[in-house]
N, C-alpha and C positions, 0 to 999 in steps of 0.2 A: 204426927210430927209437929213440933213446935213451929210457930210461924217464922221465928228467926232462922231455924234450920232450913226452911223452904228457900230462903234467899241466900243461903250459905254456899259458896262455890269452892270451899276448901278442898284440896285434893284433885281439883279439876283443871284441865288445860284448855285455854281458849286462844284462837287465832283471830286477830283483828287486821284486816287489810286496810291500807290507807290510814294506818294508826299513828302516823308521825305528826299529825297536826289536826286542828279543828275538831269536828265531832268525833272522828276516829280516835283522837287522843283522849277526849273526854271519856269515851266508852272504855278504852284500854285502862285508864285510871280507875274507873268504876269497877270493872271486873276484878282488877287486882285488889282493890279495897274489900271486895266481897270474898277474897281468898283464893282466887284463881291464879295459876301460873299463866301469864299472858305472853303470847307470841305476837310480835308486831312486824308487819311487812309493808313496804312501799318501794317506789322507785328510788327514793332518797334515803339511803341507809342512815346517814348522819342524823336526820330528823327522828328516825325510829330509835336510834341509840340514845338520843336525848330523853325520849319518853321512858325508855328502859331505865335510865339513870334516875329519872324522877320517881318511878315506881319503887326502885330499890331504896331510894332515900326515904320513902314513906314506909319502908318495911316490907314491901311486896317482892314478888319474884317475876322476872320477865326476861325475854331474849328477843333479838331482832334479826331479820333477814331481808336483804334486798331482793325485790321481785317486781317485775313489770307484767301486769295482767293483760297486756296486749300481746304477749308472747307465750305460745303454748309450752315451750320448754321450761320457761320460768314458772308457769302454773304447776306443771308436773313436779318440778323440784320443790316448790313451796309446799304443796300438799304432802309430799312424801316426808319432807323435813318436819312439818308440823305434827304429822301423825306419829313420827318416830321419837320426837323430842322427849316425851315422858311416857311413851308406850301407848298412849291413847289420846285422841283429841275429842273433847266433850262438846266444845262450842265453836262454831264458825260464825264470825261477824263479817259479812260482805259489805265493806264500807268504801273501798277504793272506787273512784269514779273520775271520768274525764269530762271536761266542759270546754267549749270553744265559742268565744264571743265573736259574733259577726252578724251583720244585718240579715234578716231572713231572705230577702230577695237576692242577696249576693252570697249566701251561705255555701261554701265549697262542698262538693260531694265527698272529697277525701276527709273533710272534717266530720261530716255525718257518719262516715264509716268508722272513723277513729272513736267517736263517742260511743257508738253501738258496740264496737269491738271490745272496749273495756267494760262498759257499764252492763252489757247483757251477755255477750259471748264469753268474755273472761270470767264473769261471775258464774255462769252456767258450768263452764269447764272445771273450775275449782270446786264448785259445789258437788258436781258429779263424782269427782275423784275422792273428795273427803267423805261423801255419803257412802261410798263403797266400804270405806274403813269403819264408819259409824255403824253400818249394818252388821259388819262382822263382830263389832264390839258390843252390840245390843242396844244401840240408840245414840241420841245426841240432840243438840239444839242448834238450828241454823237461823241466824237473824240477818235479813237483808235490809240494808239501809236504803230507803227510797226517798221520797220527798213529797211535800204537799203539791209540788208542781205536777205530779202524776195525775192530779184530780182537778186541775183548773188551768185555764189559759192565762197568759201573762203578756204585758206590753213589752215592746223592745227595750224600754228603759228598765223594766223590772227584771226581765229574763232574756238577755241578748244571746240566746242560744236555742235555736229551733229544735235541735236534736235532743237536748237534755231531758225535757219533760216527757217526750215519747219513750225515751230509753227507760226512764223511771216507771212509766206506766207498764212497760213490758216486764220489768222486774216485779211489779206488783202482781201482775197476772201469773208470772212464773212462780211466785211464792205460793199462790193458791194451788196451782197445778202440782207443784212438788209436795205440798202438804198432804194432798190426797194420795199421791203415789208412794210417798215414803213413810206414811203413818204405820203401815204393817210392820215396819222394821224398827219402830220405836223412835223414829226421827221426827221431831217437830220442826216446822218451818214457818216462821212469821216474818213480818216486815215492820220496820219502825220508820215512820215518815216525819222527819223534822220539818218545822216551819222556819221562820227567820231566827237564826242563831248567830252569835258573834263568832265569825270564822273568816278565813281568807276569802271565801266566796262572797262575803258581805262587805268587802273593803270599799266597793264603789258607793256604798251607802254610809258606812259607819264613820268615815273620815270627813264627811260633809255634814256639819251640825244641823243645817236647815233641812237637808234631805232626810237625815236620821230622825229628826223630830216629826216630820211629815209621815215618814214610814211607820214609826212606832205609834203614832196617833191612831192609825187604822187597825192596830192589833188590839183586840178586846182587852187583853191584860196589860196593854200600854207599855210593853217592853219587849226586847228581843230575848231569845233563850240564852241560858248560861250553862256552865259545866254541870251543875247539880241537877238541872232540869232533864238532862238526857241520861245521866248515869243510872238513876233509879229505874227508868224505863228499860234500859238495856239489861240491867241485872235481872229484872223481872222476867223478861223474855228468855234470858239465858239459863235461868235457874228453875228448880222444881216448883217455884211459886206459880209458874205458868204451865205446869205439867199436863193440864187438860186444855191447853190453848194451842191451836195450830191453824194455819191458813188465814190468820187475821192480820190487819195492819193497825198498829198503834200510832195514832197521830199525836205528835208533841209540838204544838204550834201556838199556844196561848190563845186559841180560839180563832186563829186567822182563817182557817178553811171554812168555818161556818159563818164568816163575815164576808159579804159579797163585794164590798167596796174595794176598788183598786188601791194599792198602797202607794201609788204615785198620782 
């Protein structure tokens, strides 16, 4: 197979949760550019529809659905819709996530539960239902979006959410477990761990020039991630280009994780 064919997603359908903004939006655009019919879901349907319009304006194909991964009924409805949309779902990108900013020693228990309910439980339930469909259809690719936060501690200023990093670490472990258990069915499961990217979660840094300069000075590549930096990584994991890759985490962070200095 020619290398260009390995990255080609023409004729395939992909579901991206949390695809209405930030990294989810970047990934949805990238998969569409590679030829996939992209399904975009999040709690905010209007944001998803904006990305659908953007994809169509670029000549791609997409559809949107409102879904809250904190609710089991929504998860079931989303999975069934995605698998029926074109008769088969080839790619699932689990990107939707919750975050709750609060000081560690005052962090509410219900906030902890909310973060884990969406980031781990919701991801697992959606993956389980989609994987049943993929098994029946002969395989597929599942990409879990984690974070470099899963591999390092962070100060209150850098990461004001004590639950977020542990939830992403759980997803990283779940990725490896699923990779082994689903491999016999032709289903690959990998994770993509972004570092500092220009997104809504970076607003506390990006709108403060002094803080942003200090932040990016500690990134070996001296800048934050942009749209093109994550699109290629996502297409690689979703496509046949990674057909012998499963259970791994692809870190896309400009070298941040291998640089031990604090970014603040």
